[in-house]
PLY file of the C-alpha trace (Angstrom):
ply
format ascii 1.0
element vertex 162
property float x
property float y
property float z
element edge 161
property int vertex1
property int vertex2
end_header
23.28 -33.95 19.98
25.75 -36.42 21.42
27.19 -36.18 24.92
30.65 -34.93 23.89
29.15 -32.04 21.93
26.92 -31.09 24.84
29.87 -31.07 27.26
31.91 -29.00 24.78
29.14 -26.38 24.40
28.64 -26.19 28.18
32.40 -25.65 28.59
32.35 -22.86 25.96
29.34 -21.23 27.64
31.00 -21.09 31.06
34.32 -20.00 29.55
32.58 -17.05 27.91
30.89 -16.05 31.16
34.24 -16.19 32.99
35.93 -14.13 30.27
33.25 -11.47 30.38
33.51 -11.23 34.18
37.26 -10.61 34.00
37.55 -8.37 30.95
35.87 -5.26 29.61
34.36 -5.56 26.13
33.79 -2.76 23.60
31.95 -3.07 20.27
33.31 -1.32 17.19
32.32 -0.73 13.57
35.20 -1.17 11.11
35.79 0.50 7.74
39.00 0.36 5.80
41.11 -0.45 2.77
42.99 -3.67 2.07
45.47 -4.42 -0.69
45.84 -8.11 -1.53
47.00 -8.27 -5.18
43.85 -6.20 -5.65
42.20 -3.26 -3.89
39.30 -4.00 -1.54
37.12 -1.90 0.73
36.42 -3.42 4.15
33.25 -3.12 6.24
32.62 -5.07 9.44
32.55 -5.21 13.23
35.05 -6.00 15.99
34.94 -6.78 19.67
37.75 -5.36 21.82
38.58 -7.10 25.11
40.84 -5.59 27.76
41.74 -6.17 31.36
44.29 -3.35 31.48
45.75 -1.07 28.83
48.98 -3.06 28.36
47.47 -5.93 26.40
44.29 -5.63 24.35
42.60 -8.40 22.33
40.37 -7.88 19.29
38.31 -10.28 17.23
36.27 -9.31 14.23
34.36 -10.27 11.15
34.06 -8.21 8.00
33.53 -8.29 4.25
36.12 -7.34 1.67
34.34 -5.69 -1.26
35.97 -4.91 -4.58
36.26 -5.45 -8.29
38.49 -8.28 -9.51
39.05 -8.46 -13.28
36.07 -6.12 -13.80
33.74 -8.38 -11.79
32.23 -7.49 -8.41
33.55 -9.64 -5.56
32.77 -10.01 -1.86
35.06 -12.05 0.42
34.12 -12.82 4.05
36.93 -12.29 6.57
37.54 -13.12 10.24
40.50 -11.79 12.18
42.14 -11.68 15.56
44.63 -9.16 16.90
46.70 -8.59 20.02
47.65 -4.98 20.82
50.71 -4.49 23.04
52.16 -1.47 24.84
54.01 -1.84 28.14
54.89 1.83 28.78
53.90 2.75 32.35
52.61 6.07 33.74
53.04 7.89 30.43
49.73 8.77 28.79
51.07 10.15 25.50
53.30 7.16 24.78
50.48 4.81 25.69
48.39 6.12 22.79
50.03 3.77 20.27
50.17 -0.02 20.32
52.19 -2.64 18.50
49.71 -4.90 16.69
50.17 -8.58 15.82
47.44 -10.73 14.37
46.08 -12.81 11.54
43.17 -12.71 9.15
41.49 -15.60 7.40
39.20 -15.45 4.38
37.82 -18.12 2.10
40.69 -17.34 -0.29
43.78 -16.65 1.87
45.28 -16.55 5.36
47.52 -13.62 6.28
49.60 -13.09 9.43
50.19 -9.38 9.98
52.06 -6.85 12.15
51.72 -3.11 12.46
50.81 -0.17 14.65
47.56 1.28 15.91
46.77 4.68 17.37
44.40 4.37 20.37
43.18 1.08 18.87
41.17 3.18 16.42
43.45 3.77 13.41
45.38 0.69 12.26
48.19 0.41 9.73
49.33 -3.17 9.18
51.24 -5.29 6.71
51.86 -8.94 6.21
52.08 -11.77 3.71
49.09 -13.76 2.50
49.13 -17.45 1.69
46.54 -18.64 -0.80
44.06 -21.26 0.43
42.77 -22.26 -3.00
44.29 -22.51 -6.45
41.42 -20.81 -8.32
41.57 -17.47 -6.53
38.72 -15.09 -7.19
37.54 -14.47 -10.75
40.73 -16.19 -11.92
43.12 -14.03 -9.85
45.12 -15.76 -7.10
45.25 -13.78 -3.86
48.68 -14.23 -2.26
51.72 -12.11 -1.51
52.00 -8.68 0.08
49.05 -7.69 2.29
48.53 -4.06 3.39
45.69 -2.75 5.55
44.49 0.66 6.66
41.52 0.45 9.02
39.45 2.82 11.13
37.67 1.20 14.09
34.87 3.35 15.49
33.49 2.46 18.94
29.68 2.23 18.85
29.17 4.52 21.91
31.28 7.17 20.12
29.11 6.86 17.00
25.98 7.06 19.12
27.20 10.28 20.76
28.15 11.82 17.39
24.75 11.11 15.83
22.73 12.75 18.64
0 1
1 2
2 3
3 4
4 5
5 6
6 7
7 8
8 9
9 10
10 11
11 12
12 13
13 14
14 15
15 16
16 17
17 18
18 19
19 20
20 21
21 22
22 23
23 24
24 25
25 26
26 27
27 28
28 29
29 30
30 31
31 32
32 33
33 34
34 35
35 36
36 37
37 38
38 39
39 40
40 41
41 42
42 43
43 44
44 45
45 46
46 47
47 48
48 49
49 50
50 51
51 52
52 53
53 54
54 55
55 56
56 57
57 58
58 59
59 60
60 61
61 62
62 63
63 64
64 65
65 66
66 67
67 68
68 69
69 70
70 71
71 72
72 73
73 74
74 75
75 76
76 77
77 78
78 79
79 80
80 81
81 82
82 83
83 84
84 85
85 86
86 87
87 88
88 89
89 90
90 91
91 92
92 93
93 94
94 95
95 96
96 97
97 98
98 99
99 100
100 101
101 102
102 103
103 104
104 105
105 106
106 107
107 108
108 109
109 110
110 111
111 112
112 113
113 114
114 115
115 116
116 117
117 118
118 119
119 120
120 121
121 122
122 123
123 124
124 125
125 126
126 127
127 128
128 129
129 130
130 131
131 132
132 133
133 134
134 135
135 136
136 137
137 138
138 139
139 140
140 141
141 142
142 143
143 144
144 145
145 146
146 147
147 148
148 149
149 150
150 151
151 152
152 153
153 154
154 155
155 156
156 157
157 158
158 159
159 160
160 161
């Protein structure tokens, strides 16, 4: 490993420690539906970071699973979201957040906007731009992108299964 790479990894390590000391992190399991010129089921995991309830950050990785032209297909996906709600001292109105983010797969990149209820139920839409000309099983994945996702916090699942 050369010196520049070592310095870069040390910087990332200490940045992560500093981030964890300043923000609370929650782990979530994600299941959902995504329409991208084709219907896909989504299964994955997300990490939610927050310092206060006004601005929440999420990163995640998942798999889009579906049938494209009668052939089974799995597409890996990574995504990042920012959840915003600046209402103060009002609990009921603070239950929803405006969501802005992007998702990247091996086949497309899609900026998206939408709403989320408690950061658990997401409804988003956007426009996907194809990253390759072949698509998947001959079908190009670009255009309108719609998502419905349920994010279940792992402690909640643990309590439900007891």
